[in-house]
Structures are given as structure tokens and as C-alpha cells.
N, CA, C, O and the ligand as a Tripos MOL2 file, in Angstrom:
@<TRIPOS>MOLECULE
protein
  257   255    65     0     0
PROTEIN
NO_CHARGES

@<TRIPOS>ATOM
      1 N           0.8450   -1.1970    0.0000 N.3       1 MET1
      2 CA          0.0000    0.0000    0.0000 C.3       1 MET1
      3 C           0.8830    1.2510    0.0000 C.2       1 MET1
      4 O           1.7820    1.3920    0.8280 O.2       1 MET1
      5 N           0.6160    2.1270   -0.9170 N.am      2 SER2
      6 CA          1.4340    3.3290   -1.0100 C.3       2 SER2
      7 C           0.6420    4.5730   -0.6240 C.2       2 SER2
      8 O          -0.3860    4.9010   -1.2150 O.2       2 SER2
      9 N           1.1540    5.2320    0.3670 N.am      3 THR3
     10 CA          0.4760    6.4470    0.8340 C.3       3 THR3
     11 C           0.6120    7.5660   -0.1780 C.2       3 THR3
     12 O          -0.3080    8.3550   -0.3900 O.2       3 THR3
     13 N           1.8030    7.6180   -0.8100 N.am      4 ILE4
     14 CA          2.0590    8.6980   -1.7700 C.3       4 ILE4
     15 C           1.0450    8.6560   -2.9070 C.2       4 ILE4
     16 O           0.5290    9.6910   -3.3300 O.2       4 ILE4
     17 N           0.7650    7.4610   -3.3940 N.am      5 THR5
     18 CA         -0.2200    7.3340   -4.4610 C.3       5 THR5
     19 C          -1.5660    7.8800   -4.0100 C.2       5 THR5
     20 O          -2.2650    8.5650   -4.7570 O.2       5 THR5
     21 N          -1.9070    7.5600   -2.7760 N.am      6 HIS6
     22 CA         -3.1770    8.0380   -2.2450 C.3       6 HIS6
     23 C          -3.2190    9.5540   -2.1860 C.2       6 HIS6
     24 O          -4.2040   10.1840   -2.5710 O.2       6 HIS6
     25 N          -2.1330   10.1180   -1.6980 N.am      7 ILE7
     26 CA         -2.0690   11.5770   -1.5900 C.3       7 ILE7
     27 C          -2.1880   12.2130   -2.9720 C.2       7 ILE7
     28 O          -2.9000   13.2000   -3.1550 O.2       7 ILE7
     29 N          -1.4830   11.6320   -3.9390 N.am      8 LYS8
     30 CA         -1.5340   12.1620   -5.3040 C.3       8 LYS8
     31 C          -2.9540   12.1290   -5.8420 C.2       8 LYS8
     32 O          -3.4330   13.0930   -6.4400 O.2       8 LYS8
     33 N          -3.6180   11.0050   -5.6190 N.am      9 GLN9
     34 CA         -4.9900   10.8810   -6.0900 C.3       9 GLN9
     35 C          -5.8830   11.9000   -5.4080 C.2       9 GLN9
     36 O          -6.7440   12.5190   -6.0340 O.2       9 GLN9
     37 N          -5.6600   12.0600   -4.1140 N.am     10 PHE10
     38 CA         -6.4440   13.0030   -3.3400 C.3      10 PHE10
     39 C          -6.2520   14.4150   -3.8730 C.2      10 PHE10
     40 O          -7.2150   15.1610   -4.0540 O.2      10 PHE10
     41 N          -5.0010   14.7700   -4.1190 N.am     11 LYS11
     42 CA         -4.6960   16.1100   -4.6280 C.3      11 LYS11
     43 C          -5.3480   16.3350   -5.9840 C.2      11 LYS11
     44 O          -5.8690   17.4140   -6.2660 O.2      11 LYS11
     45 N          -5.3110   15.3100   -6.8130 N.am     12 LYS12
     46 CA         -5.9360   15.4040   -8.1290 C.3      12 LYS12
     47 C          -7.4200   15.6970   -7.9900 C.2      12 LYS12
     48 O          -7.9730   16.5500   -8.6840 O.2      12 LYS12
     49 N          -8.0440   14.9760   -7.0860 N.am     13 GLN13
     50 CA         -9.4770   15.1630   -6.8720 C.3      13 GLN13
     51 C          -9.7590   16.5740   -6.3740 C.2      13 GLN13
     52 O         -10.7050   17.2250   -6.8170 O.2      13 GLN13
     53 N          -8.9280   17.0350   -5.4490 N.am     14 GLN14
     54 CA         -9.1060   18.3690   -4.9000 C.3      14 GLN14
     55 C          -8.9650   19.4130   -6.0010 C.2      14 GLN14
     56 O          -9.7160   20.3870   -6.0470 O.2      14 GLN14
     57 N          -8.0090   19.2040   -6.8720 N.am     15 LEU15
     58 CA         -7.7510   20.1350   -7.9640 C.3      15 LEU15
     59 C          -8.9610   20.2060   -8.8830 C.2      15 LEU15
     60 O          -9.3730   21.2840   -9.3120 O.2      15 LEU15
     61 N          -9.5150   19.0520   -9.1720 N.am     16 LYS16
     62 CA        -10.7040   18.9960  -10.0170 C.3      16 LYS16
     63 C         -11.8330   19.8100   -9.4010 C.2      16 LYS16
     64 O         -12.4840   20.6160  -10.0660 O.2      16 LYS16
     65 N         -12.0450   19.5740   -8.1090 N.am     17 LYS17
     66 CA        -13.0940   20.2900   -7.3930 C.3      17 LYS17
     67 C         -12.8420   21.7910   -7.4570 C.2      17 LYS17
     68 O         -13.7560   22.5790   -7.7010 O.2      17 LYS17
     69 N         -11.5900   22.1700   -7.2340 N.am     18 LYS18
     70 CA        -11.2120   23.5810   -7.2280 C.3      18 LYS18
     71 C         -11.5210   24.2170   -8.5700 C.2      18 LYS18
     72 O         -12.1040   25.3000   -8.6390 O.2      18 LYS18
     73 N         -11.1280   23.5380   -9.6280 N.am     19 ASN19
     74 CA        -11.3510   24.0770  -10.9600 C.3      19 ASN19
     75 C         -12.8330   24.2790  -11.2290 C.2      19 ASN19
     76 O         -13.2410   25.2820  -11.8150 O.2      19 ASN19
     77 N         -13.6190   23.3270  -10.8000 N.am     20 LYS20
     78 CA        -15.0500   23.4150  -10.9990 C.3      20 LYS20
     79 C         -15.6030   24.6030  -10.2150 C.2      20 LYS20
     80 O         -16.4270   25.3700  -10.7130 O.2      20 LYS20
     81 N         -15.1320   24.7330   -8.9820 N.am     21 ALA21
     82 CA        -15.5940   25.8210   -8.1230 C.3      21 ALA21
     83 C         -15.2180   27.1680   -8.7110 C.2      21 ALA21
     84 O         -16.0120   28.1080   -8.6670 O.2      21 ALA21
     85 N         -14.0180   27.2710   -9.2580 N.am     22 LYS22
     86 CA        -13.5590   28.5230   -9.8620 C.3      22 LYS22
     87 C         -14.4780   28.9040  -11.0010 C.2      22 LYS22
     88 O         -14.8190   30.0740  -11.1750 O.2      22 LYS22
     89 N         -14.8760   27.9110  -11.7750 N.am     23 THR23
     90 CA        -15.7740   28.1730  -12.8890 C.3      23 THR23
     91 C         -17.0860   28.7320  -12.3680 C.2      23 THR23
     92 O         -17.6420   29.6760  -12.9290 O.2      23 THR23
     93 N         -17.5750   28.1360  -11.2870 N.am     24 LEU24
     94 CA        -18.8110   28.6160  -10.6800 C.3      24 LEU24
     95 C         -18.6460   30.0520  -10.2000 C.2      24 LEU24
     96 O         -19.5270   30.8860  -10.4070 O.2      24 LEU24
     97 N         -17.5290   30.3340   -9.5680 N.am     25 CYS25
     98 CA        -17.2570   31.6790   -9.0800 C.3      25 CYS25
     99 C         -17.2680   32.6760  -10.2290 C.2      25 CYS25
    100 O         -17.8570   33.7520  -10.1290 O.2      25 CYS25
    101 N         -16.6200   32.3120  -11.3030 N.am     26 ASN26
    102 CA        -16.5640   33.2010  -12.4640 C.3      26 ASN26
    103 C         -17.9410   33.4490  -13.0500 C.2      26 ASN26
    104 O         -18.1850   34.4810  -13.6750 O.2      26 ASN26
    105 N         -18.8330   32.5040  -12.8450 N.am     27 SER27
    106 CA        -20.1970   32.6640  -13.3410 C.3      27 SER27
    107 C         -21.0780   33.3840  -12.3240 C.2      27 SER27
    108 O         -22.2650   33.6090  -12.5580 O.2      27 SER27
    109 N         -20.4780   33.7370  -11.1990 N.am     28 GLY28
    110 CA        -21.2270   34.4710  -10.1830 C.3      28 GLY28
    111 C         -21.8720   33.5900   -9.1400 C.2      28 GLY28
    112 O         -22.6620   34.0650   -8.3240 O.2      28 GLY28
    113 N         -21.5410   32.3040   -9.1570 N.am     29 PHE29
    114 CA        -22.0940   31.3900   -8.1580 C.3      29 PHE29
    115 C         -21.0520   31.0960   -7.0860 C.2      29 PHE29
    116 O         -20.3490   30.0870   -7.1360 O.2      29 PHE29
    117 N         -20.9700   31.9910   -6.1280 N.am     30 HIS30
    118 CA        -20.0020   31.7990   -5.0620 C.3      30 HIS30
    119 C         -20.5950   30.9380   -3.9560 C.2      30 HIS30
    120 O         -21.8110   30.8900   -3.7670 O.2      30 HIS30
    121 N         -19.7250   30.2720   -3.2420 N.am     31 GLN31
    122 CA        -20.2000   29.4820   -2.1050 C.3      31 GLN31
    123 C         -19.9100   30.2740   -0.8370 C.2      31 GLN31
    124 O         -18.8230   30.1930   -0.2630 O.2      31 GLN31
    125 N         -20.8940   31.0270   -0.4240 N.am     32 TRP32
    126 CA        -20.6990   31.9360    0.7110 C.3      32 TRP32
    127 C         -20.6940   31.2030    2.0320 C.2      32 TRP32
    128 O         -21.4570   30.2650    2.2650 O.2      32 TRP32
    129 N         -19.8080   31.6650    2.8800 N.am     33 GLU33
    130 CA        -19.6630   31.0980    4.2120 C.3      33 GLU33
    131 C         -19.6280   32.2840    5.1780 C.2      33 GLU33
    132 O         -18.9210   33.2630    4.9340 O.2      33 GLU33
    133 N         -20.3820   32.2010    6.2620 N.am     34 ILE34
    134 CA        -20.4130   33.3150    7.2100 C.3      34 ILE34
    135 C         -19.1060   33.3590    7.9980 C.2      34 ILE34
    136 O         -18.6980   32.3580    8.5880 O.2      34 ILE34
    137 N         -18.4510   34.5200    8.0060 N.am     35 ILE35
    138 CA        -17.2550   34.6410    8.8510 C.3      35 ILE35
    139 C         -17.5220   35.4930   10.0920 C.2      35 ILE35
    140 O         -17.0410   35.1810   11.1810 O.2      35 ILE35
    141 N         -18.2840   36.5600    9.9230 N.am     36 TYR36
    142 CA        -18.6840   37.3440   11.1010 C.3      36 TYR36
    143 C         -20.1900   37.4930   11.0740 C.2      36 TYR36
    144 O         -20.7620   38.0160   10.1180 O.2      36 TYR36
    145 N         -20.8190   37.0290   12.1340 N.am     37 LYS37
    146 CA        -22.2750   37.0880   12.1610 C.3      37 LYS37
    147 C         -22.7390   38.2190   13.0750 C.2      37 LYS37
    148 O         -22.2420   38.3850   14.1890 O.2      37 LYS37
    149 N         -23.6930   38.9840   12.5820 N.am     38 ASP38
    150 CA        -24.3380   40.0320   13.3850 C.3      38 ASP38
    151 C         -23.3570   40.9380   14.1090 C.2      38 ASP38
    152 O         -23.4240   41.1160   15.3260 O.2      38 ASP38
    153 N         -22.4470   41.5040   13.3340 N.am     39 GLN39
    154 CA        -21.5370   42.4790   13.9210 C.3      39 GLN39
    155 C         -22.1600   43.8540   13.7800 C.2      39 GLN39
    156 O         -22.7700   44.1650   12.7570 O.2      39 GLN39
    157 N         -22.0090   44.6700   14.8020 N.am     40 PHE40
    158 CA        -22.6070   45.9930   14.7430 C.3      40 PHE40
    159 C         -21.7140   46.9520   13.9720 C.2      40 PHE40
    160 O         -20.5640   47.1970   14.3380 O.2      40 PHE40
    161 N         -22.2780   47.4890   12.8890 N.am     41 ASP41
    162 CA        -21.5510   48.4570   12.0820 C.3      41 ASP41
    163 C         -21.8920   49.8520   12.5800 C.2      41 ASP41
    164 O         -23.0240   50.3140   12.4380 O.2      41 ASP41
    165 N         -20.9170   50.5070   13.1560 N.am     42 VAL42
    166 CA        -21.1620   51.8220   13.7660 C.3      42 VAL42
    167 C         -21.5500   52.8470   12.7040 C.2      42 VAL42
    168 O         -22.4430   53.6680   12.9150 O.2      42 VAL42
    169 N         -20.8690   52.7900   11.5620 N.am     43 LYS43
    170 CA        -21.1280   53.7580   10.4910 C.3      43 LYS43
    171 C         -22.5610   53.6670    9.9860 C.2      43 LYS43
    172 O         -23.2290   54.6800    9.7830 O.2      43 LYS43
    173 N         -23.0180   52.4420    9.7880 N.am     44 ARG44
    174 CA        -24.3590   52.2640    9.2300 C.3      44 ARG44
    175 C         -25.4330   52.2100   10.3260 C.2      44 ARG44
    176 O         -26.6220   52.4010   10.0690 O.2      44 ARG44
    177 N         -24.9790   51.9450   11.5400 N.am     45 GLY45
    178 CA        -25.9170   51.8740   12.6530 C.3      45 GLY45
    179 C         -26.8010   50.6520   12.5900 C.2      45 GLY45
    180 O         -27.9510   50.6880   13.0280 O.2      45 GLY45
    181 N         -26.2740   49.5720   12.0500 N.am     46 CYS46
    182 CA        -27.0670   48.3460   11.9880 C.3      46 CYS46
    183 C         -26.1620   47.1240   12.0840 C.2      46 CYS46
    184 O         -24.9370   47.2210   12.0230 O.2      46 CYS46
    185 N         -26.8050   45.9750   12.2350 N.am     47 LEU47
    186 CA        -26.0490   44.7330   12.3040 C.3      47 LEU47
    187 C         -25.7020   44.2600   10.8930 C.2      47 LEU47
    188 O         -26.5340   44.3010    9.9870 O.2      47 LEU47
    189 N         -24.4920   43.8240   10.7290 N.am     48 ILE48
    190 CA        -24.1060   43.2790    9.4290 C.3      48 ILE48
    191 C         -23.4760   41.8980    9.5900 C.2      48 ILE48
    192 O         -22.8680   41.5810   10.6130 O.2      48 ILE48
    193 N         -23.6420   41.1010    8.5580 N.am     49 THR49
    194 CA        -23.0300   39.7770    8.5280 C.3      49 THR49
    195 C         -22.0360   39.7570    7.3740 C.2      49 THR49
    196 O         -22.3550   40.1750    6.2610 O.2      49 THR49
    197 N         -20.8410   39.2720    7.6430 N.am     50 THR50
    198 CA        -19.8230   39.2150    6.6080 C.3      50 THR50
    199 C         -19.6950   37.7880    6.0800 C.2      50 THR50
    200 O         -19.5800   36.8340    6.8490 O.2      50 THR50
    201 N         -19.7170   37.6670    4.7820 N.am     51 TYR51
    202 CA        -19.5800   36.3670    4.1350 C.3      51 TYR51
    203 C         -18.2830   36.3420    3.3360 C.2      51 TYR51
    204 O         -17.8050   37.3720    2.8620 O.2      51 TYR51
    205 N         -17.7270   35.1450    3.2000 N.am     52 GLN52
    206 CA        -16.5680   34.9790    2.3400 C.3      52 GLN52
    207 C         -16.7540   33.7330    1.4890 C.2      52 GLN52
    208 O         -17.2190   32.7010    1.9730 O.2      52 GLN52
    209 N         -16.3910   33.8370    0.2300 N.am     53 CYS53
    210 CA        -16.5140   32.6770   -0.6460 C.3      53 CYS53
    211 C         -15.4360   31.6580   -0.2850 C.2      53 CYS53
    212 O         -14.2600   31.9930   -0.1380 O.2      53 CYS53
    213 N         -15.8700   30.4050   -0.1470 N.am     54 LYS54
    214 CA        -14.9520   29.3230    0.2220 C.3      54 LYS54
    215 C         -13.8590   29.1420   -0.8190 C.2      54 LYS54
    216 O         -12.7480   28.7230   -0.4950 O.2      54 LYS54
    217 N         -14.1710   29.4530   -2.0550 N.am     55 HIS55
    218 CA        -13.2580   29.1120   -3.1330 C.3      55 HIS55
    219 C         -12.3400   30.2530   -3.5590 C.2      55 HIS55
    220 O         -11.1300   30.0610   -3.6760 O.2      55 HIS55
    221 N         -12.8980   31.4300   -3.7920 N.am     56 CYS56
    222 CA        -12.0660   32.5060   -4.3200 C.3      56 CYS56
    223 C         -11.7530   33.5690   -3.2800 C.2      56 CYS56
    224 O         -11.0520   34.5370   -3.5750 O.2      56 CYS56
    225 N         -12.2750   33.3960   -2.0410 N.am     57 LYS57
    226 CA        -11.9820   34.2830   -0.9110 C.3      57 LYS57
    227 C         -12.5510   35.6850   -1.0920 C.2      57 LYS57
    228 O         -12.1590   36.6130   -0.3840 O.2      57 LYS57
    229 N         -13.4490   35.8350   -2.0140 N.am     58 LYS58
    230 CA        -14.1310   37.1040   -2.1730 C.3      58 LYS58
    231 C         -15.0750   37.2800   -0.9820 C.2      58 LYS58
    232 O         -15.6410   36.3080   -0.4820 O.2      58 LYS58
    233 N         -15.2380   38.5230   -0.5330 N.am     59 SER59
    234 CA        -16.1130   38.7240    0.6280 C.3      59 SER59
    235 C         -17.2110   39.7210    0.3230 C.2      59 SER59
    236 O         -17.0830   40.5710   -0.5580 O.2      59 SER59
    237 N         -18.2950   39.5950    1.0740 N.am     60 LYS60
    238 CA        -19.4070   40.5240    0.9370 C.3      60 LYS60
    239 C         -20.0610   40.6880    2.3000 C.2      60 LYS60
    240 O         -19.9060   39.8550    3.1930 O.2      60 LYS60
    241 N         -20.7910   41.7760    2.4310 N.am     61 THR61
    242 CA        -21.4960   41.9970    3.6950 C.3      61 THR61
    243 C         -22.9750   42.1780    3.4190 C.2      61 THR61
    244 O         -23.3790   42.6600    2.3610 O.2      61 THR61
    245 N         -23.7560   41.7850    4.3790 N.am     62 ASN62
    246 CA        -25.2070   41.9030    4.3000 C.3      62 ASN62
    247 C         -25.7070   42.5660    5.5700 C.2      62 ASN62
    248 O         -25.3490   42.1610    6.6760 O.2      62 ASN62
    249 N         -26.5270   43.5780    5.4090 N.am     63 SER63
    250 CA        -27.1080   44.1500    6.6230 C.3      63 SER63
    251 C         -28.3130   43.3030    7.0310 C.2      63 SER63
    252 O         -29.1140   42.8930    6.1910 O.2      63 SER63
    253 N         -28.4220   43.0570    8.3090 N.am     64 ALA64
    254 CA        -29.4770   42.1710    8.8070 C.3      64 ALA64
    255 C         -30.8420   42.8460    8.7130 C.2      64 ALA64
    256 O         -31.8520   42.2500    9.0870 O.2      64 ALA64
    257 ZN        -16.2000   32.5650   -5.2370 Zn       65 ZN65
@<TRIPOS>BOND
     1     1     2 1
     2     2     3 1
     3     3     4 2
     4     3     5 am
     5     5     6 1
     6     6     7 1
     7     7     8 2
     8     7     9 am
     9     9    10 1
    10    10    11 1
    11    11    12 2
    12    11    13 am
    13    13    14 1
    14    14    15 1
    15    15    16 2
    16    15    17 am
    17    17    18 1
    18    18    19 1
    19    19    20 2
    20    19    21 am
    21    21    22 1
    22    22    23 1
    23    23    24 2
    24    23    25 am
    25    25    26 1
    26    26    27 1
    27    27    28 2
    28    27    29 am
    29    29    30 1
    30    30    31 1
    31    31    32 2
    32    31    33 am
    33    33    34 1
    34    34    35 1
    35    35    36 2
    36    35    37 am
    37    37    38 1
    38    38    39 1
    39    39    40 2
    40    39    41 am
    41    41    42 1
    42    42    43 1
    43    43    44 2
    44    43    45 am
    45    45    46 1
    46    46    47 1
    47    47    48 2
    48    47    49 am
    49    49    50 1
    50    50    51 1
    51    51    52 2
    52    51    53 am
    53    53    54 1
    54    54    55 1
    55    55    56 2
    56    55    57 am
    57    57    58 1
    58    58    59 1
    59    59    60 2
    60    59    61 am
    61    61    62 1
    62    62    63 1
    63    63    64 2
    64    63    65 am
    65    65    66 1
    66    66    67 1
    67    67    68 2
    68    67    69 am
    69    69    70 1
    70    70    71 1
    71    71    72 2
    72    71    73 am
    73    73    74 1
    74    74    75 1
    75    75    76 2
    76    75    77 am
    77    77    78 1
    78    78    79 1
    79    79    80 2
    80    79    81 am
    81    81    82 1
    82    82    83 1
    83    83    84 2
    84    83    85 am
    85    85    86 1
    86    86    87 1
    87    87    88 2
    88    87    89 am
    89    89    90 1
    90    90    91 1
    91    91    92 2
    92    91    93 am
    93    93    94 1
    94    94    95 1
    95    95    96 2
    96    95    97 am
    97    97    98 1
    98    98    99 1
    99    99   100 2
   100    99   101 am
   101   101   102 1
   102   102   103 1
   103   103   104 2
   104   103   105 am
   105   105   106 1
   106   106   107 1
   107   107   108 2
   108   107   109 am
   109   109   110 1
   110   110   111 1
   111   111   112 2
   112   111   113 am
   113   113   114 1
   114   114   115 1
   115   115   116 2
   116   115   117 am
   117   117   118 1
   118   118   119 1
   119   119   120 2
   120   119   121 am
   121   121   122 1
   122   122   123 1
   123   123   124 2
   124   123   125 am
   125   125   126 1
   126   126   127 1
   127   127   128 2
   128   127   129 am
   129   129   130 1
   130   130   131 1
   131   131   132 2
   132   131   133 am
   133   133   134 1
   134   134   135 1
   135   135   136 2
   136   135   137 am
   137   137   138 1
   138   138   139 1
   139   139   140 2
   140   139   141 am
   141   141   142 1
   142   142   143 1
   143   143   144 2
   144   143   145 am
   145   145   146 1
   146   146   147 1
   147   147   148 2
   148   147   149 am
   149   149   150 1
   150   150   151 1
   151   151   152 2
   152   151   153 am
   153   153   154 1
   154   154   155 1
   155   155   156 2
   156   155   157 am
   157   157   158 1
   158   158   159 1
   159   159   160 2
   160   159   161 am
   161   161   162 1
   162   162   163 1
   163   163   164 2
   164   163   165 am
   165   165   166 1
   166   166   167 1
   167   167   168 2
   168   167   169 am
   169   169   170 1
   170   170   171 1
   171   171   172 2
   172   171   173 am
   173   173   174 1
   174   174   175 1
   175   175   176 2
   176   175   177 am
   177   177   178 1
   178   178   179 1
   179   179   180 2
   180   179   181 am
   181   181   182 1
   182   182   183 1
   183   183   184 2
   184   183   185 am
   185   185   186 1
   186   186   187 1
   187   187   188 2
   188   187   189 am
   189   189   190 1
   190   190   191 1
   191   191   192 2
   192   191   193 am
   193   193   194 1
   194   194   195 1
   195   195   196 2
   196   195   197 am
   197   197   198 1
   198   198   199 1
   199   199   200 2
   200   199   201 am
   201   201   202 1
   202   202   203 1
   203   203   204 2
   204   203   205 am
   205   205   206 1
   206   206   207 1
   207   207   208 2
   208   207   209 am
   209   209   210 1
   210   210   211 1
   211   211   212 2
   212   211   213 am
   213   213   214 1
   214   214   215 1
   215   215   216 2
   216   215   217 am
   217   217   218 1
   218   218   219 1
   219   219   220 2
   220   219   221 am
   221   221   222 1
   222   222   223 1
   223   223   224 2
   224   223   225 am
   225   225   226 1
   226   226   227 1
   227   227   228 2
   228   227   229 am
   229   229   230 1
   230   230   231 1
   231   231   232 2
   232   231   233 am
   233   233   234 1
   234   234   235 1
   235   235   236 2
   236   235   237 am
   237   237   238 1
   238   238   239 1
   239   239   240 2
   240   239   241 am
   241   241   242 1
   242   242   243 1
   243   243   244 2
   244   243   245 am
   245   245   246 1
   246   246   247 1
   247   247   248 2
   248   247   249 am
   249   249   250 1
   250   250   251 1
   251   251   252 2
   252   251   253 am
   253   253   254 1
   254   254   255 1
   255   255   256 2
@<TRIPOS>SUBSTRUCTURE
     1 MET1         2 RESIDUE 1 A MET
     2 SER2         6 RESIDUE 1 A SER
     3 THR3        10 RESIDUE 1 A THR
     4 ILE4        14 RESIDUE 1 A ILE
     5 THR5        18 RESIDUE 1 A THR
     6 HIS6        22 RESIDUE 1 A HIS
     7 ILE7        26 RESIDUE 1 A ILE
     8 LYS8        30 RESIDUE 1 A LYS
     9 GLN9        34 RESIDUE 1 A GLN
    10 PHE10       38 RESIDUE 1 A PHE
    11 LYS11       42 RESIDUE 1 A LYS
    12 LYS12       46 RESIDUE 1 A LYS
    13 GLN13       50 RESIDUE 1 A GLN
    14 GLN14       54 RESIDUE 1 A GLN
    15 LEU15       58 RESIDUE 1 A LEU
    16 LYS16       62 RESIDUE 1 A LYS
    17 LYS17       66 RESIDUE 1 A LYS
    18 LYS18       70 RESIDUE 1 A LYS
    19 ASN19       74 RESIDUE 1 A ASN
    20 LYS20       78 RESIDUE 1 A LYS
    21 ALA21       82 RESIDUE 1 A ALA
    22 LYS22       86 RESIDUE 1 A LYS
    23 THR23       90 RESIDUE 1 A THR
    24 LEU24       94 RESIDUE 1 A LEU
    25 CYS25       98 RESIDUE 1 A CYS
    26 ASN26      102 RESIDUE 1 A ASN
    27 SER27      106 RESIDUE 1 A SER
    28 GLY28      110 RESIDUE 1 A GLY
    29 PHE29      114 RESIDUE 1 A PHE
    30 HIS30      118 RESIDUE 1 A HIS
    31 GLN31      122 RESIDUE 1 A GLN
    32 TRP32      126 RESIDUE 1 A TRP
    33 GLU33      130 RESIDUE 1 A GLU
    34 ILE34      134 RESIDUE 1 A ILE
    35 ILE35      138 RESIDUE 1 A ILE
    36 TYR36      142 RESIDUE 1 A TYR
    37 LYS37      146 RESIDUE 1 A LYS
    38 ASP38      150 RESIDUE 1 A ASP
    39 GLN39      154 RESIDUE 1 A GLN
    40 PHE40      158 RESIDUE 1 A PHE
    41 ASP41      162 RESIDUE 1 A ASP
    42 VAL42      166 RESIDUE 1 A VAL
    43 LYS43      170 RESIDUE 1 A LYS
    44 ARG44      174 RESIDUE 1 A ARG
    45 GLY45      178 RESIDUE 1 A GLY
    46 CYS46      182 RESIDUE 1 A CYS
    47 LEU47      186 RESIDUE 1 A LEU
    48 ILE48      190 RESIDUE 1 A ILE
    49 THR49      194 RESIDUE 1 A THR
    50 THR50      198 RESIDUE 1 A THR
    51 TYR51      202 RESIDUE 1 A TYR
    52 GLN52      206 RESIDUE 1 A GLN
    53 CYS53      210 RESIDUE 1 A CYS
    54 LYS54      214 RESIDUE 1 A LYS
    55 HIS55      218 RESIDUE 1 A HIS
    56 CYS56      222 RESIDUE 1 A CYS
    57 LYS57      226 RESIDUE 1 A LYS
    58 LYS58      230 RESIDUE 1 A LYS
    59 SER59      234 RESIDUE 1 A SER
    60 LYS60      238 RESIDUE 1 A LYS
    61 THR61      242 RESIDUE 1 A THR
    62 ASN62      246 RESIDUE 1 A ASN
    63 SER63      250 RESIDUE 1 A SER
    64 ALA64      254 RESIDUE 1 A ALA
    65 ZN65       257 GROUP 0 **** ****
């Protein structure tokens, strides 16, 4: 049993997934993940939630 072969296969699979995800990102389909939930924005005077895309690390905020 070779661990290296397994790792190589795993990396290949990850790469495939990444490429697919990048394509989705480019099409505007980001996979948003909450990084800061309900943080108070002093400037806007409201609660905001910050999201970051799992794949391309792009971030966005949403006011609650
Ligand atoms: Zn993205």
C-alpha cells in the first residue's frame, strides 16, 4: 500500500473540485460562508453579517 499514491490521487481530486468551483465563481455562483455574524456596524448603525466565498476568498457583507 502506497500512501504517496493516495495523496496524489487526493490532490488530483481536490484540484478537479477547485477548478469546478472557480468556474462557478466566475459565473457568479459563489459558495458563501459566514465569517462574522451580526456584527454591529457603527457607520451604518445596523447589524451586518460578513460572508466569504470558500473558493475565491471574495467577501461581501449583508445588513441584517
Ligand atoms: Zn467565489
